[in-house]
Every structure is written in C-alpha cells, then in structure tokens.
N, C-alpha and C positions, 0 to 999 in steps of 0.2 A: 460823297454823296451818290455820286451815280455810278463814279468811273469803275466800281464791281461789278456793275452789271453784265459784262460779257463775260466774266470767268463762273456766273453763278447761271447760264443761260443754258434753257434745258434741250433746245431747240426746237426745230418746228417741221411740219409736214413737207415732202418733197414741192420744190416750187415756190415754197411761201417765200413772200419779199413786202415788206411793210415798212412804213417811216412814221415815226412819231417825233413831236414835238412835245419835249417835258417842259412845262414854263414853271418856275416858282415863285409868284409874284413878288413875295416878302424882301426876297433878295434880288431882283430884278434879273434873275438868269436865263436862258434858255439852252437848252438841249437837244440835239437832234440824235434818235436812236434808229438804227436803221438793223432790222429782224430780218435774216435770210435762212436756209433749211440749218445750216450748222453754225453759223456765226452770227455775234452780234456786234455790231459797230458804236461807239459813240464818242458823238465829238460836240464840243463847246460851241453856241452860237449855231447858225443855220446855214446852208447851204441855199440853193433856189430849186432843189427838190421840193417838189410839193408834198405834204403830209398828208397821209391816210387820216390820221387822227393828232388831234391837238390836247395832251391832257394838263391841266392847270390846276395847282394846289399852292400849299406853302411849305416852307420845309421842314415843318414841326410834323406836320404829315406825314411828310416823304418817308422821312425818317420811320415813324410807326408802322408806313407799310413797308419800305425796306429790312425793318426787323420782325415783320410778323405780326407785331400787336392789335393791327388794326387790318381789314382786308378793304378791297378796292370800293366793293358794293357796299359796305358798310359805311367810306367817307365819303361815298357818292350819295348814300341816301340820306347823310347828316348835313350835306351842302357842304365837306370839305374839301371836295373835290370837281371840278366840272370835266368835260368832254365834249368837243368836237368832231364830225367826223362820224367812220363808221362804228358805229356804239360795240359790235361785236367786239371788233379788233380792239376797243378800249378795254372791257372787261377781261376780252383773254391775255391781256399783257402780261397782268400779274401773275397769271398762270404758268407763264414760259419760264420764268425764275425759279430758283430754287430761293430758299429762305436762308439766312446766313446760318453758318455750321452743317449747311447741306440737308436741312428739314424741308419738305415738301411744301408747296404754296398752299393758301389757304383755301384757295378756291381754283377750278379749272374749268375751262369747257372742252367739251369733244365731242364728235359726232358719231353718233350709235348708228351703225349699218344694221338694215331690215331689207325685207325683202322688196326691192323697187322702191325703195325711200330711206333717206337718211335725216336723222333727227337729230339738232344742235341743243345740247344739254349744257346745263351750267351746275355742278356738282359744287358743294360749299357745306361745312360743318363735320364733323366727324361723334354725333349723337349715337345711342343705341338703335334708334326707329329710325325708318325712313320717310319722308314724306315729300309727294309730289305736288308741286302748283301747276296748273294749269288754264293758261290766258283765256281773254273773250276773243272774239271775230275782232280782226282788223289790228289785235295786239300783238305783243310779242313777251316772250319771258321777263323781258325788261318793268314791265307792267307789278311783278310780282318782285322786284329788286330788293324794297323796302322789307317784304313781308319775310323773303328769304334771308336777309341781315339779322330779323329779331327771330328767327324760329334756329339759325344754325348754330347758336350754343350749346344748344338740348336736344340734335336732330340733327340726321343730314340729311339735307335737303338736296332737292332737286328740280330747278325750274328748266323746263323744255320750250321748245317751239314746235308744235306742231306741225306735221308736214303740208306745206303749202302757205305757210305763213313766216316771218322771220328770217332767218338762215336756213332752216329747213330745205330739204327738196322739196320740190311742186311737181309732184307728178301729173303729167296730162289724162292718167285714165281713172284719177283716184276720184271716189264716189264724195269724199267731203261729207259724209254721213257721223251720227254722234256712235253709230255701231263701229264702223273703221276706225274711227279717233280712238273709241276705248279698245279694238283689238290694238292699236299703234300704241300705248300706255301700258298695257300686260306685256308686250313683246319689248319694249323698251325695262320694263321690271325684269323681264328675263333676262338681257343682256348687262343690266347694273348687279345681278345677282339679288334680286328683290323678290324675297318672297310674301310680305307682306306691308301695306304699307299706308300712310295718312294720304288722301288726296285732298287739296285745296282745287278750288275750279273759281274763277269770276264768269260770269255771262255763257257764252258757251262750254268754257272749260266747266263749270258747274255743272252742266249737263251731260258732258261726257263723264263728269265722275259719278254722277248718278248712273248712268249705261255700266260701266265697268263694275259698279256694286248691284246692280241686276244681274251682270251676265258672270260676272267673274268676282263672288262674294268672299270666298275665300282667300284673295287676296287683297281686301280692304281692311283695314283698323277700322278707320272711321271718314267720313266724309265733311270737310268744311265747306260750304256752298254759300260763294258770294253773290248775292243778285243774281242765284242762276236764271239761263233761259228754259224755263218750263215752260210747259206748250200753251200758247196762247188761248184766249177762249172767243173772243172776238176775230172773225176769221173774212172779214168783208172783203178784203183782196185776196181771197184764195184761189178763185177762178183764173184771177190776171195774173198772180206769183207761178201758179202750175204753168200758165203759157209761156211765161217768160224764161227763156233759156240762159246759163250762164255762160256760153259760148260768146255771147258779146263782146265778154273779157279780152278774148283774144284779138280784139281791133285795138290796135295802136291807138292809146290815149294816155292821158296824164289826169288826176284830180288836182283840181285849183288850189294851191295852196291855203290861200282864204278859206274855201269851204271845208279844207281837210281840219285847220286851226275850228274853223265855227264848229264844226261836229265833235270834235275833241272836247272844248269847253262846255259844250251842251250836257254833256254827263256828269257834270257836277254841279253840286247847289251851291256851294260856296266857292265863288271863282278866287280868293286867297288862298284855297287847299293848293293848290296847283302851282310852283314856281315858275312864271315865265320863259327862266331860261331852259328850264326842265322840258316846259311846254314846247320849245323850240327843237331838242332836241328829238323830241316824240313825232313833230310833222315832219321832221327832216329824214328820220328813221322812215314812217310811212310812205313819204312822197319816193326814197330810195327802193322799199320793196317792190312798190305799186308800181314801179317802171317798167315790171316784169310781166308778161302777158300769165306766165302760169298763177302768177301769186293774183293775179285779177280774177282769173277763171276759180281759182280756190276760195275767193273770198266769196263772190257772188254764189256759188253751190253750197256752200255752207249757209250763209244767209237764207237763199231758197229752204234749204230742209230744215231749217230752225223756223221759218213762218208755217210750212207746211207741216210739221210734228204735230199729226192727230191728238188732240187732248181726250176725246170720251171712246167708249167702246170696250172689247173686251181687250185688242191690243193698242188700245189710247194709252198716252203716257200716266195719267192718272191712275188707272185702274193695275197698270204695271208699278206705279209709286206705290202702290199698299203691299207689295213682294220685297219691298227693298230691305234687307236684313241690319248693313251695316248702320251703327248709330249715326244721325246726322244733326250736323248744326246748319241753321238756315238762316244768314244775316242779310238782311233786306236795307235797303235805304230808303228813308221816310219821304224824299222827294226825288224817287227814278223814277224818269220820266220814262225808259225801255223796258223794264221789268218792275211795274209799281208793288209796293209793298201789298197791296191789296190780294196779291196771289196766296199772301201766308194763309188765307183761308182754305182755300183750296188744299194744301198741303196739310193743313190740321185733320182735315175732314177723312184724309185718304191715307196719312201718314201720322194719326197722333201721336206716337213715340218720338217723332222730331221735334228737337228742341230750335224754338224761334225767337229769333232776337230782330226789333228793327231800331237803326240806329236815326235818330233825330238830327235833321241838318245833312242829308247824305243823300248823294246823288245813286249812279249804276259803280262807282268803281271804288267801295269803300276802304279796299287795300293801301289808297292811296289818300283817298280826301280826309279818311279817318284811321291813319295808319297804325299808330298805338292803341287806339281802342279794339280795333281786327285783331290784330297781332296777339295781345291779351286775350280776347274772347277764344282765339284756335289756343295758344298756351295753355289756358286753364281746359277746354275743352279736350283735348290731345292727352294733357295729363291725366286727368280723372279718367280715360278709357284705357291709358296704360297702366294705369296704377289698378285698375279692374282686370285688366288682361293677365297679369302678373299674379292676381290671386285665382285665376281660374284657369282650368287645361284649356289646350287650344280644342277647337270641335273638331270632331272625327273626321269632318268632311276635310276640314283644312291639310290633316295630317294624311289624308290620303293623295289629294292633290300633290302635297309636296313630293 
C-alpha cells in the first residue's frame, strides 16, 4: 500500500526535506516517509528522526487516497484522516505523488509569485468555472477545507492564504488594506489564467471579495459573502484605534495558547460544531504562524484597517456598496458576536438586489459551523448564476477587458 510511493513521487522544490509518519490505526503499522527534492524513501517503523507531520487514517481510506478516489482534504473534512504538525506539509503530501497510471493528483499546493510577495494556494477540482476562497482575519485557507471539498466536484476551487497570513510571504512594507488584498486576488487570477470567477469570502475575506467586485467587476461572476466584515456603525474606539500602531507586533511575544483557544471557541454558537481535535490543530497552526513578527504585524495592520473602514459619506463603504454589480449572496450567523446579523438591514438599504440568508444557531464561521447548509447555499447560488450566464452574452466591458 505504501511501498509504491517512491516510484510515483513527482519531486519537490530545491532544498525541500520533510519527514512524515503515516499511521494506519486499524492495522497497527507506522511508516516513515522522507521526501527530498528528487527522492522519496519509505521504511516500515520509525527512526529517531523527528517527523514534520504525522498523518493518521485507516487502511480503507488510505487505499482510496492511493487510487485517487478520495482527496486528503475530503478525508480530513469527513474526519477519516487526522494530521499533526505542519498542516500545509500535510495537505501538500498528496499533491507530490501521481495517482496510479500516471494520473495527476487530485489537489496541489503551489506558490504564486507576485511582485514583492508570494501567495500559497491550494487548487482542487476540474469543473468548468473557478471559485476562489478567501479566509478571514487570523485564519488561513484551512478554514475553507470543507467548502473546497464540497464545491470541487463541479468547480475548479482555489483556496489562498492572503499575504501576511498562513504560508504566504509577509512583506513588512505592505498596507494590508482591502484594496491591496483585492489587487492581490486579481493578480493571483491573472497568474492562474482565470478570466472570471466566483469569490467566496468569510469575514475579512468577504470584505476583500466586495472590494474586488467594486474595483474589477468584469472579473467576478458572483460573490458568496459569509459574515463579511462590513463597515462598523458604532465606532466608539475609533480615536484610540487610529492612534495605535501595528508596529507593536514586531516586538517579540507569543499569544498564550489558552487565549487563542478561547478566541477560537468564541466564534461558534454551538461548541459541538467544532471537533476538539480540529480545534487543537487550528490553535497549533495559529501559534506556529504568529511566532513570526511579520505575521503579527500583518494581523494587527489588517485588523486596524477593518475597524477604521468608514461606513458613511461619499467614499464610505455603504455608498460604495450600492455600486456593486456582481450578484451577491450574504450569509449571516444569528449568533455572530463579531459581525451581527443586524447588519443585513444596511445591506438591504444600500444593495436591495442582494440575496440574504440568516443561519439560525450559527456564529461567525458558517462554513465550519454549518458546513453542509453553507455549501448547499453556495452551490445553488453559483449554479443559478452559471445557468443564467450561459443564456446571455458576456458584457461588453468584460470582452474589452479580456
């Protein structure tokens, strides 16, 4: 089951060296798999070499993964596989091996190089239309694994780490504003050869998706906005936040594990919606990433920009929202403490054409707390938009932009 890996190995970038422990619990065996630039080695049992990643599953799931009948992200979302250690190395493992018969892997991680920054991207699926998944503040593309697995049978899905977050580069000069992130998304689309795409964004990612729609409407098919970070109405802390500088993140410090876990759980209404084992992975991932001064600076800078986003006035968020052309679906959580569902009345006033849904018993991350319902809403919405687009010609502005 495992010994064929070396002959199917596709290789890695120069200098790559990672050790994996693969545990098949139902048969009681562990293999050590070491991947370097051109060579993969497999041995039964383990050595004293500390693994970068431990992957655990059962023999039936492993065979499905080996045959390409199931992707690792799908297995993870169905709780048929667990991983500890560097989560991106774990996700990227599958993409480093051809499937039997020389078929390409079901998913791949790749770095998209842009001027001054690199964007880590997960791509899976081979449908006719593209979907980009944009994570929230402090999160990574892993917050969209279940959504990616659900949408990939009918779309080509790309989940990205924004610069400053996850495994993307963290430039110290970047403004980490909605406009800058939106420019990054469009440049990623350019590099991937995507003319138009559906955008799905949670929280900060939703705000960025709206910005792409406002600035580059010809690149957007539709927007799925999950508890998007719309402009705050009550701004009592505005003067203080304006004075605070994100450069304090450059001072060495660590976020206490208990505080990180508490903040994570506070984003959910139903604590049973998040598997404690997955929560441990998320907390580990957060602490590993934010051990970097660049990541702390990006987090604080982006958070400050979100809070200072002006709601009113000619250039305010809501007046601009009225100019949004792309079809938009807003999904709110009934018990979201960060972006309350009450914001939907402002959206209804300024963008009455938008579809809006409030998920009962849901917090700030509906794609995790209500994954099936959220994915179903997105599939149905995008399906209707795609069917409509097939019946009408591409707008003249989009033809000229192409």
